[in-house]
N, C-alpha and C positions, 0 to 999 in steps of 0.2 A: 403251785405249779399247775399249768393247764394240761388238758388231755386232748390230743389231736385225734379226731375220729376218722381220718382217712386211713384206709387199709388197702394198700396197694401202691403201685407206682404212680407218681403224679404225671399227668400228661405234659408233654413238652409245650413250650410257648406257642409254637406254630400250630399244633393241634388244637390248643385252646382257642385260638383266634381264627381258625379256618372259616367258621360260619360268618363271622363279621367281615372277613376279607371277601368271601363269596358274595355277600350282600353289597359291599362296596363295588365289587367288580361288575355285578349286574346293573346296579344303579348308574355307574359311570358309563357302561356300554350303552344303556338305554338313552341317557342324556346325550351321548355322543351321536347316536343315530338320529335322534330328534333334531339336534342342532345341525347336523349335516344336511338333513332334509330341508330344514328351514332355510339354511344358507343357500341351497340350490334354488329353492322357490323364490326367495327374495333377492337373489344375486348379491348376497352380502359377503364381501371378502373378510370382514371382521368375524362373522359367525363361522365361516369356513376355517379360518386360522384357529379359532378357539376349538372347533371340532377336531382339528389336527392335534391340538394340545391334549384334548380329552382322550384321543386315541393313544397317545404315549402314556397317559395315566392308566388307561385300561390295560395296555400291554404290560406295564409294570406290575399291576395287581395280578394279572394272569400269570406272570413269571413267579411272583411270590407264592401263588397257589400251587403252581407246578413244583416249586422247590419244596414246599411243605409235603406235598404228595410223595415226592421222591425220597425225602428224608424219612417219612413215616414208613414207606415201603422198605427202605434199606435197613431201618432199625428193626423191623419185624422179621426180616430174613434170618434164619438160624443156621444156614449153611455157609461155610467158609470156602473160599477158593483155595487152591493148593498154594498159591503165592502167599496168601495171608497166613495159612497154617505154617508154612516154612519160616516165615518171619518171626513167629512166636516160639520156635524151637529153642531149646537151651543153647546157650552160647558157651561152648567148651573151647578152650585153646587147642588149636590143631598142632599136634607135635609132628615134626618132620620124621619120616621113617628112616 
C-alpha cells in the first residue's frame, strides 16, 4: 500500500490550472493585437477576421479566469447569508394549532 504525502485539501481543478490559463490568455491577447495591427497596416481582411476570432478566444479565456476567481472567492467565504442558513434548518412537520 502506498502512502500519500499530501496533508491538506487538494486545490480544485480551476485553481490548479489558473497559471496556465493566464499564460494562454496573455499569449492570445498579444497575438490578437499584433494580428490586428498587421491587418490594418496591410489592409488584409483575412488577418482582420482572424484577429476577430482571436478576440473571441481571448474573451473565452478571460471568462474562464473570472469564473475561477469567483469560485475561489465564494468557496473561501465562511459567512452564510440568512437565506442559506434558513434552508439548512431542521425540517419538522408543522402541526396545525
